[in-house]
C-alpha positions, -999 to +999 in steps of 0.1 A: +587-085+492+559-078+471+563-040+454+530-040+441+518-010+467+548+010+455+540+001+415+508+024+419+532+055+413+540+043+380+522+046+346+512+013+329+542+022+300+568+027+329+558-007+342+559-023+310+594-009+304+608-022+340+595-057+329+615-056+297+646-040+308+653-070+329+664-053+362+657-064+397+673-097+403+677-105+440+711-101+456+706-120+487+722-112+522+758-119+526+775-140+554+783-108+576+756-084+574+755-052+593+725-031+605+721+003+596+698+030+611+700+063+592+694+094+608+663+082+631+669+115+649+645+141+666+652+160+635+636+137+612+610+118+637+601+146+656+597+141+696+561+125+692+538+109+671+515+137+656+503+146+620+530+155+596+521+191+589+522+199+625+555+180+633+570+202+606+558+232+621+580+223+651+607+201+636+612+211+596+626+180+588+601+159+604+585+130+586+556+127+611+537+092+617+558+074+587+588+079+609+571+066+641+557+038+623+591+027+612+606+028+647+588-001+661+601-021+631+635-009+635+634-020+672+627-055+664+658-056+637+682-039+665+669-067+691+679-094+668+710-081+655+723-076+689+710-110+701+732-125+672+763-105+681+760-088+645+771-052+638+749-022+643+758+012+628+737+044+632+742+076+612+734+114+625+744+147+616+772+161+630+777+202+628+799+227+644+783+247+669+778+276+644+768+253+618+796+271+594+802+235+580+766+233+564+782+239+533+758+231+502+728+225+526+729+264+534+719+275+500+695+246+490+676+237+523+662+265+539+654+245+572+690+236+577+701+272+581+712+285+614+682+299+631+657+277+613+661+250+640+633+240+666+634+259+698+641+228+721+665+217+746+669+186+723+699+182+702+681+175+669+708+152+655+704+127+686+691+093+681+657+091+691+652+075+728+633+046+716+661+035+693+690+045+717+725+031+709+742+006+730+779+012+739+788-017+713+771+002+686+789+024+662+778+060+655+789+075+624+786+113+622+779+128+587+773+159+569+761+149+535+732+124+522+756+093+521+768+077+551+801+068+532+809+105+520+837+120+541+831+093+571+852+064+581+818+041+574+837+018+550+871+015+571+847+002+600+830-019+576+862-035+565+875-038+604+841-056+612+842-081+580+812-069+568+800-080+533+763-067+531+743-037+546+706-039+561+697-003+556+668+013+575+660+049+586+654+081+566+647+095+546+639+068+518+644+093+490+674+111+505+701+098+530+689+063+528+689+062+489+724+080+489+738+054+511+724+025+493+740+038+459+772+040+475+772+008+493+764-009+461+792+010+445+816-003+471+804-038+460+785-046+493+752-066+491+723-043+503+689-049+517+667-022+523+639-027+548+609-011+534+586-009+565+615+001+586+624+032+563+604+066+563+599+096+541+579+127+544+570+121+508+550+089+502+555+092+464+590+098+469+592+067+492+575+045+466+595+058+437+627+054+454+619+017+465+613+009+429+643+021+416+665+008+445+652-026+437+656-023+401+692-014+404+708-014+439+692-032+465+669-062+476+635-044+491+623-069+520+604-064+551+614-068+586+599-099+588+618-112+557+649-098+574+644-119+607+635-149+588+667-145+567+689-141+599+673-172+614 
């Protein structure tokens, strides 16, 4: 994928340094990729398309239109992976009802604190309806940014025989990036689908894409992933 739109966030000196350093070699997909949908929940998407600042008023973690733009691309990937019998894995937050187990989120992230959640009957950590899971899909509950930290994800990937991950969802600079770093550290080939990822901060989105491309993952579009799957 052409990273030019993301490179606008960097100075000319930064670009020269990246060119000289020699990072960013393509990894390629493995033989048995799994699709990961990271935290595509009401909490991060909101319950409808609306301007970002309006969405945050109702859903403090919302990413606004960027999330809803990505949903259409994630849907295409879900359809393709399921049609080919390939693994689909979702992540979502998983907490005690009293949110005692928030841990470090409690003192770093005000919107996560008890009482800061939106007044709604929806479970903020539920996968949004347009991307609802099917019975054959796996759903990993997590409490920290990385889908690997304190979860059975790696054990499940071993059982599935997966050698690579195609990662979508949000946020790009948060849970997506943390999951990508841990996947790379566990020796999986990693592809991040740029138009199927979202962030409330577009500069963070761009910088994270370039950083991940340099060090940890291939950055591809939905069309490129679908072409690679055949």
